[in-house]
Residue, then its C-alpha position, 0 to 999 in steps of 0.5 A: m618527541q616531545d622529550e628530545v625537543a625538551d632536551w635540545l631546548i635545555s642544551q641551547n640555555i633555553e629558559y622554559a623549555n619543557v612548556i616551549s617545547f610542549g607548545v611546538v608539539l601542540a602547534l606540530i600536531a594542530l598544523m598536521a591536522i590543518i594540512l590534512h583537513g584541506l588536503l582531504h575536504r578542499i582537493l581531495l573530496p572535491a574531486l571525487e564529487r566532481i568525478g562521481g557526478k559524471r558517473i553512469h552508474t548510479w551507485q556511485k553517484i549515490l555513494t557522493a550523494k550521502n556524505l559517505f567520503p567526507r565521513l570517511a575524512f574525518i575518521v582519517q583525521g582521528v586516526v592521525v591525531y591519534i598517531q600523532a599524539g603517540v609520536w609526540l607527546s609523552p605517554e605519562t603527560t595529560t595533554h597526551n591522555f586527553l587527545h587520544i581519548a578525544a581522537r578514539l571518541w572521534i573516531i567511534y563517532y564519525v565510524t558510526l556516521t559512515l555506517f549510517s551513510l553507507l546503509d542509506a545508500v545501499l537502501l536508496i540503491s536497492r529501490r531502484n531495483q524490483r526485487a529489492r525493493t519488496l524487501p523491508l529494508r529500511g525497517i532492518f537497517q534502521g534496527v542495525k542503526l539502533t543497534a550500531s547507536i548502542l554499541a558505539g555509546l557503550l564503547c565511549i562511556s568505557i573510554l570515559i571511564g576506562e573500563s573494558p566494554i564488556i564489564l558494561l555489558s555485564g552491567l547491562g543483565a541486571m537491566t534488561a527487563v527495562l531494556m526490554l519494556v524501553f525497546k519494545d516497540p523496535i524490537l517488536g518491529l524489527v522481528a516483524g520486519i523480518q517476517l514481513s520479508a521472509n513470507d513476502m507479505l507486504s511491501v512498498g507499493d502494495w495497495l493494503e487495506m487494514p479497517k482497524y485502523g483506517a487504512d486503505g490505500d498504497v504502502i509507502d514506506i515499512g519502517l521498523t516501528t511503523v508502516k505508513v499507508c498513503n489512502w486514497d482520500m490523499t491522508i496518511t495512516t501509520i500503523p505499528t510495523y508488529a501489528l502487521i503480524s498479530d493482526s489481520f490485513k488485506n493485501w491487494r497485490n495480487m489483484s493487481q498482478s492477474g490483471g482482472r478486477r473483479i465486479k460484484r454487483s447486484i440490481n433488485i428485480d420487483a418479483s410481481c412482474i416476472t412470468f413465462l414467456s408469451p409467443q409474442e415476447f419470445k417473437k420480439l426478443h428473437k431480434s436480438h443477435l445476442l439471444a437469437p442462439y439461446l433461445d433457438e437452442k432453449n426452444r429445441e430443448i424445451e419443445t423435445f423434453n415436453t412433446e416425450k413426457k406428453l404434457d398437457l400444456s394448456m396448463p401453464i404449470n405443466g412441462r417447462r417454460m422459459t421466463n422472462l427473468g431466465t432470459l434476461r440472465a442468458y441475455l445479460t451473460a451473452y452480453l458479457r461474454n461479448h464485452p472487450m473489456i470482461h475478461q474472458d479468462m476468469t470467473l463469469m456469471v450472472r446469477q439469483l441471490q436469495p429474494g427478499p423484501n426488497g424483490v430478487p437481486l440479480e448479481i452481475y460477477a465477472f472481472t474487467k481487464t484492467v485493474n485501473w481504478l478509473e476505467y474500472e468504475a467507468i466499464q463497471s458503469d456502463i454494464f449496469d447503465h445498459t442492463l437497467a436500460v434493457l429490463p422494460e424489454f424484457g417485461l422487467r422492472i427495478h424494485q424501489t422503495p415508494t417515493g413521495y412522487d408514488m404517494r401524490a400520484l397513488i392519491g392523485t394529487t392536484t396541486p404541488g405539495i398538497a393531497q386532495i383525494s379524487a373520486p375513484d375512476d372505473n376507467a383509470r390506469p393504475q400507474h404504480t403497483t405497492g412498493t414498485a416501480g412501473p415501467e413508466t417509470s424506469k428513467h427515474v430508477a436508472h440511478a439505483s443505489d449500489q449493492g456494493v463491489 
């Protein structure tokens, strides 16, 4: 077309026909580009945004918000400029080659950006779907973006040097080792993300615990190279994605989905206060509506056994007898069975652990009906408040290490802060047993330290 314009100018006896024709063609190309830009970005795109904003479907709003259509418009502009350069300019001119190269680079650039916008839109749409939310799509999409960026860069270089991309790819074979080193983390992260998704090992929103990295909280993001965890103290911990495959971690998702959270805590009973249940204690505890059925059944069972064996019950070690600790275990079991916030379909027991220097551990093992942290802690605290308060009713006491108060009481302190040895009093009643706290100090042991959940 440029040659035809130049010939026509020459026929009109106009000087500098070639220069003028060249300027006219460039002006036409620029004018068409400006007109097309105005139509797309001033009329069509605002109309699409208004339509998308009024739509009730979320995906239409997301596509509009992620700059997908403006980038598509830029692709169209690049294609039009490329076609115009081939139509208006002579293939032998430098300007023709320059516009062709610039238009191709422009198209590749905006095709890549359009792909990024499309992936971002798909990611946002997927997060609104419960099933798709469990997939580590963000890491996979980041891997796709990285691959697309590399390919786009190779295409741009091949266009600039005028060689086929295949030649560049074959030349990169010698740099495989270097590329593997540079992109080690993204490659490992991409593989780890696929494994996490395929095996349903982790998803956004799961409670993850990984002490090696100081992570204990909710997963807020699974990326190509890192996983972000919002800890309970509101700090953010980042973990390499591949570390979730190579190292061990704890996922609390099943606990959250089960509907029950475990209570596993023990109190230490002073071994010196464990005795057989006396008739007076039996009569007193029989008034408890939770214990009465157990006491009646157990008493009949023991009497039947002792009668059949014809044992001499004047000796305490002969025959079977109830103990205050065993009765406490039965009471706590009945108490938990009747507790409205304890899950009755899950494991529930009150058991003894191995006795040690700190007494006899009595452990409560049960599950609450809620997994909410605040509600769980309140239920657990109420149960152990009650447990500590009823111990004196069974003639039991908590084992605790002697404190300065115990030492002053033992040696008869008369002035605060000054220890004085008083004369022994035969009628004095001992206040404490060494290494233990008596029933009269039970109000001081209500704050016994936790043994762990």
